C-alpha positions in Angstrom: 0.0 0.0 0.0 1.2 3.5 -0.7 1.3 6.1 2.1 -1.8 7.8 0.6 -3.7 4.5 0.4 -2.8 3.6 4.0 -4.0 6.9 5.5 -7.1 7.1 3.3 -8.1 3.7 4.5 -7.3 4.6 8.1 -9.5 7.7 7.9 -12.3 5.6 6.4 -12.1 3.2 9.3 -12.4 6.1 11.7 -15.7 7.3 10.2 -18.6 7.6 12.6 -21.0 4.7 11.9 -23.9 5.6 14.2 -24.8 9.0 12.8 -28.4 8.1 12.1 -28.9 7.0 15.7 -27.3 10.2 17.0 -29.6 12.3 14.8 -32.6 10.4 15.9 -31.8 10.9 19.6 -31.0 14.6 19.1 -34.3 15.2 17.3 -36.3 13.3 20.0 -34.8 15.4 22.8 -35.2 18.6 20.8 -38.9 17.8 20.2 -39.5 17.1 23.9 -38.0 20.4 25.0 -39.8 22.4 22.3 -43.1 20.9 23.5 -42.3 21.9 27.1 -41.0 25.4 26.6 -42.6 26.6 23.3 -45.6 24.3 22.8 -44.3 23.1 19.4 -42.8 19.8 18.4 -40.1 20.8 16.0 -37.3 18.3 16.0 -34.6 20.7 14.8 -35.5 24.3 15.9 -33.9 26.0 18.9 -31.1 23.4 19.4 -27.4 23.2 18.4 -25.0 20.3 18.1 -21.7 21.2 19.7 -18.6 19.4 20.9 -16.7 16.9 18.7 -19.8 15.9 16.8 -20.8 19.4 16.2 -17.2 20.3 15.0 -17.1 17.2 12.8 -14.0 15.9 14.5 -15.5 12.8 16.3 -14.6 9.3 15.2 -16.1 5.8 15.3 -17.0 4.9 18.9 -18.0 8.5 19.8 -19.8 8.1 23.2 -21.6 11.3 23.6 -23.3 14.2 21.9 -23.1 17.7 23.4 -26.2 19.8 22.6 -27.5 23.2 23.5 -31.2 23.9 23.9 -31.8 27.6 23.3 -34.4 28.7 25.8 -37.0 31.4 24.8 -35.8 34.8 25.9 -39.1 35.3 27.6 -38.2 32.6 30.1 -35.1 34.5 31.4 -37.1 36.3 34.1 -38.2 32.9 35.5 -34.6 31.6 36.1 -32.2 34.6 36.2 -32.2 35.0 39.9 -30.8 31.8 41.4 -32.8 29.5 39.1 -29.9 27.5 37.7 -30.8 24.3 39.4 -34.5 24.8 38.6 -33.8 25.2 34.9 -31.9 21.9 34.9 -34.8 20.3 36.8 -37.3 21.6 34.3 -35.2 20.4 31.4 -34.9 17.0 32.9 -38.6 16.7 33.7 -39.5 17.7 30.1 -37.3 14.9 28.7 -38.4 12.3 31.3 -42.1 13.0 30.7 -41.7 12.4 27.0 -39.4 9.3 27.4 -40.1 7.8 30.9 -38.2 4.6 30.2 -35.0 6.4 29.4 -32.4 7.2 32.1 -32.3 11.0 32.6 -30.1 12.6 35.3 -29.2 16.1 36.3 -25.5 17.0 36.6 -23.8 20.2 37.7 -24.0 21.8 34.3 -26.1 19.6 32.1 -28.9 17.1 31.9 -27.6 13.6 30.9 -29.8 11.4 28.7 -28.2 7.9 29.0 -28.6 5.2 26.4 -26.7 2.0 26.0 -23.1 2.9 24.9 -24.1 6.5 24.3 -25.1 9.7 26.2 -26.6 13.0 25.2 -25.6 15.9 27.4 -28.2 18.7 27.2 -27.3 22.2 28.3 -30.2 24.7 28.4 -28.9 28.1 27.5 -30.0 31.7 26.9 -28.6 33.3 23.7 -26.9 36.7 24.0 -26.8 39.5 21.5 -23.2 38.7 20.5 -24.1 35.0 19.7 -22.7 33.6 22.9 -24.8 31.7 25.4 -25.4 31.9 29.2 -25.6 28.5 30.8 -26.4 27.4 34.4 -23.7 26.2 36.8 -25.3 24.8 40.0 -22.0 24.7 41.9 -21.8 26.6 45.2 -25.3 28.1 45.1 -25.4 28.6 41.3 -24.1 31.1 38.8 -24.4 31.9 35.0 -21.4 31.4 32.8 -20.7 32.1 29.1 -19.9 29.6 26.3 -19.1 30.4 22.7 -19.4 27.2 20.7 -20.4 28.9 17.5 -17.1 30.7 17.5 -15.3 27.3 17.8 -17.4 25.7 15.0 -16.8 28.8 12.8 -13.0 28.7 13.4 -12.9 25.0 12.5 -14.8 25.5 9.3 -12.7 28.5 8.2 -9.4 26.8 9.0 -10.5 23.5 7.3 -10.9 25.4 4.1 -7.5 27.1 4.5 -5.6 23.9 5.2 -7.0 21.6 2.5 -9.3 19.9 5.0 -6.3 18.6 6.9 -7.3 20.0 10.3 -10.4 17.8 10.8 -8.5 14.8 9.6 -5.6 15.4 12.0 -8.1 15.8 14.8 -9.6 12.4 14.0 -6.2 10.7 13.8 -5.1 12.3 17.1 -8.3 10.8 18.7 -7.3 7.3 17.5 -3.9 7.8 19.1 -5.2 8.9 22.4 -7.7 5.9 22.5 -4.9 3.5 21.6 -2.5 4.7 24.3 -4.9 5.9 27.0 -4.1 9.6 26.8 -6.8 11.3 28.9 -7.6 14.3 26.7 -10.9 16.0 25.9 -12.0 16.6 22.3 -11.8 20.4 22.5 -8.2 20.2 23.8 -7.2 17.9 20.9 -8.9 20.1 18.3 -7.2 23.2 19.8 -3.8 21.6 19.8 -4.2 20.4 16.2 -5.4 23.9 15.2 -2.4 25.6 16.9 0.0 23.2 15.2 -1.3 23.8 11.7 -1.5 27.5 12.4 2.1 27.6 13.4 3.3 26.4 9.9 2.4 26.4 6.3 4.1 23.3 4.9 0.9 21.2 5.2 -1.5 23.9 3.9 -2.0 22.1 0.5 -0.7 18.6 1.3 -2.7 15.4 0.5 -2.8 12.1 2.4 0.5 11.2 0.8 2.1 13.5 3.3 0.1 12.5 6.4 2.9 10.3 7.7 5.1 13.4 8.0 2.2 15.5 9.3 1.5 13.1 12.1 5.2 12.8 12.9 5.6 16.6 13.2 2.4 16.9 15.2 3.5 14.5 17.8 6.9 16.2 18.0 5.1 19.5 18.5 3.0 18.0 21.3 6.1 16.5 23.0 7.8 19.9 23.0 4.9 21.8 24.5 5.5 23.2 27.9 3.4 22.0 30.8 0.3 24.2 31.0 -2.9 24.2 33.1 -5.0 25.3 30.1 -5.1 26.4 26.5 -7.2 29.0 24.8 -9.8 27.2 22.6 -9.8 27.8 18.9 -12.2 30.5 17.9 -13.7 31.3 21.3 -10.4 31.8 23.3 -12.1 30.3 26.3 -10.0 28.2 28.7 -9.6 24.5 27.9 -8.2 22.7 31.0 -5.3 20.2 30.7 -6.2 17.5 33.1 -3.3 15.1 32.3 0.2 15.6 30.8 0.5 14.3 27.3 4.1 15.1 26.4 5.7 11.8 27.3 3.3 9.7 25.3 3.5 12.1 22.4 7.3 11.8 22.4 6.9 8.0 22.2 4.4 8.4 19.3 6.9 10.7 17.5 9.6 8.0 17.7 7.1 5.3 16.5 6.2 7.6 13.5 9.9 7.9 12.6 10.2 4.2 12.7 7.2 3.7 10.6 8.3 6.3 8.0 11.7 4.5 7.8 9.8 1.4 6.8 8.5 3.2 3.7 5.7 1.5 1.9 6.6 -2.0 2.8 4.2 -4.4 4.5 6.0 -3.8 7.8 5.1 -0.1 7.7 1.4 -1.0 8.4 2.4 -2.9 11.6 4.5 0.1 12.8 1.7 2.6 12.2 -0.6 0.3 14.1 1.6 0.8 17.1 0.8 4.5 16.9 -2.9 4.4 16.0 -4.1 0.9 16.9 -6.5 -1.4 15.1 -8.2 1.2 12.9 -5.0 1.6 10.9 -5.2 -0.9 8.0 -3.2 -4.1 7.8 -1.0 -4.7 4.7 -3.0 -6.0 1.8 -0.4 -8.6 1.1 -0.2 -9.8 4.6 -1.0 -13.5 4.6 -2.4 -15.3 7.6 0.2 -17.8 8.7 -0.9 -21.2 10.0 -0.4 -21.1 13.8 0.7 -23.9 16.0 -1.0 -22.3 19.0 -4.4 -21.0 19.8 -4.8 -17.3 19.2 -6.9 -16.4 22.2 -6.3 -12.7 22.4 -9.4 -10.5 22.8 -9.5 -6.8 21.8 -11.3 -4.3 24.0 -12.5 -2.3 20.9 -14.4 -5.4 19.8 -16.4 -5.4 23.0 -16.9 -1.7 23.7 -16.6 1.7 22.0 -13.4 3.6 22.9 -13.5 7.2 24.0 -10.7 7.8 26.4 -11.2 11.0 28.3 -9.8 10.3 31.8 -6.5 9.2 33.3 -5.7 5.7 34.5 -2.2 4.7 35.6 -1.0 1.2 36.5 1.9 0.3 38.7 3.3 -3.1 39.6 5.2 -4.4 42.7 7.9 -7.0 41.9 8.8 -9.3 44.7 10.6 -12.5 45.4 11.5 -14.3 48.6 14.8 -12.9 50.0 14.7 -9.8 47.8 13.3 -6.3 48.5 10.1 -5.2 46.7 10.7 -3.0 43.6 8.3 -1.0 41.4 8.2 -2.4 37.8 8.3 1.1 36.2 11.4 2.0 38.1 13.1 -1.2 36.9 12.0 -0.5 33.3 13.4 3.0 33.5 16.8 1.4 34.3 16.3 -1.0 31.4 16.2 -4.0 33.7 14.4 -7.2 32.5 12.7 -9.5 34.9 13.8 -13.1 35.6 11.4 -15.9 36.1 9.9 -16.9 39.5 9.0 -13.4 40.6 5.6 -12.3 41.9 3.9 -9.4 40.2 1.2 -7.4 41.9 -0.4 -5.0 39.4 -2.6 -2.2 40.8 -4.3 1.1 39.9 -2.3 3.9 41.3 -4.2 6.8 39.7 -7.7 7.2 38.2 -9.9 10.3 37.8 -13.0 8.8 36.3 -16.0 10.3 38.0 -19.0 8.3 39.2 -19.4 4.5 38.9 -17.5 2.4 36.4 -16.4 -1.2 35.8 -12.8 -2.3 35.5 -11.4 -5.1 33.3 -7.9 -6.6 32.9 -6.0 -8.2 30.0 -2.8 -10.2 30.3 -1.1 -11.1 27.0 2.0 -13.2 26.4 4.1 -12.8 23.3 7.1 -14.5 21.9 8.4 -17.9 20.8 8.0 -19.5 24.3 4.4 -18.3 24.7 3.6 -19.8 21.3 5.4 -23.1 22.1 3.5 -23.4 25.3 0.2 -22.5 23.7 -0.1 -19.8 26.3 -0.9 -16.5 24.5 -3.8 -15.8 26.9 -5.1 -12.2 26.2 -8.7 -12.8 27.4 -10.4 -9.8 29.0 -11.7 -10.4 32.5 -13.6 -8.3 35.0 -11.8 -6.9 38.1 -12.8 -8.6 41.3 -13.4 -5.2 43.0 -9.9 -4.6 44.4 -8.4 -2.8 41.4 -5.5 -5.3 41.6 -4.3 -8.4 39.7 -1.6 -10.9 40.7 0.6 -12.6 38.2 4.0 -14.3 38.2 7.0 -14.4 35.8 6.9 -17.9 34.4 8.8 -17.8 31.1 10.8 -15.5 28.8 9.3 -13.1 26.3 7.3 -9.9 26.0 4.2 -9.8 28.3 1.6 -7.0 28.4 -0.9 -6.1 31.1 -3.7 -3.7 30.3 -6.5 -2.2 32.5 -9.7 -0.6 31.3 -12.3 1.6 33.0 -15.7 1.2 31.4 -18.6 3.6 32.1 -22.0 3.4 30.5 -20.7 0.7 28.1 -17.8 2.9 26.9 -14.0 2.6 27.6 -13.2 6.0 29.1 -9.7 5.3 30.5 -7.0 2.7 30.0 -3.3 2.0 30.6 -0.8 -0.8 29.9 2.5 -2.0 31.3 5.1 -4.0 29.3 6.7 -6.8 31.3 9.9 -8.0 29.6 11.1 -11.4 31.0 14.6 -12.6 30.1 
């Protein structure tokens, strides 16, 4: 495959495949709110799709739709003085009355309409004369805040035209990367960083997919060299977008992997190397033949079981212990380029996680290498955590071993991490 064919196929694999379902839910909710607040049943009037879906930068597996419902100006007097919570209550009641079997909950800023593997976050707003919107924040007694999604959507559209449609495509590819490597970044932050990157240079203004290997390489280098910041100013609106987790280290690794993939040219091995950057959505080589295996390929893939939309941080650690030796942390050993020997006990555990609310955790332990194949011990099955956020293993034989952990909320993988366990 040529570079252009690889990346064209990659982007095709990232295309949202549930657009009709999203539109149907959006129209149902809009109709319910129009009936409540305007006594009409229009399915499209007075609402606005925002967020990644509204900016057209979402990818397959998108787990939520952000929508604004524009309240009648005549209702402002009913809510302006401390009525933030009441406005959310009334919004929730309107949706729940129309769809009593659907789970509808009130959050701090929005009303969440929860479906299987998908959620719509509805934010009732009052439009201002400059095109911005006031929205309710119920924290600490309540206040009104300003959002400017139209400015963000407008900036995306204008910049897409200026950069040969490369901005949206780069945003989509960056989402595949963060899902593959568990980088806890929100959609607006990704879009802003991609916007800033392309704005800082002109060499990709008119480039086609034949140059997307270089564009991705340079983008990850750009990310890796960004200073640590608490926030960025969003494209178009210049409103603050928080940085919840550092991304520089994983971006540096992606840059190195891109360089390795580019060095492979357009050979069949290039596809495998790009898959290390972007995961399973990147296409396999067309000439890649399936070899007859002398072992059972029992590996499961989390993306076959759940949509991926990584937005939060999850970090694994592992204690390495053996009778007569002091306990060491695996990541410390790996930083010193030490490999493990057999007969050691490994206690994996979650050391950091910022997923709010309830969620389920699952684990995957995968063995790779000649010895794993000889023993017919690939493993790789995905199992549910027993409630302790821990998993005990042992070093049994040489090879590359991988442990992954996933946080699943509302049927969507929202956080993940992995540790490589090299055994000599």
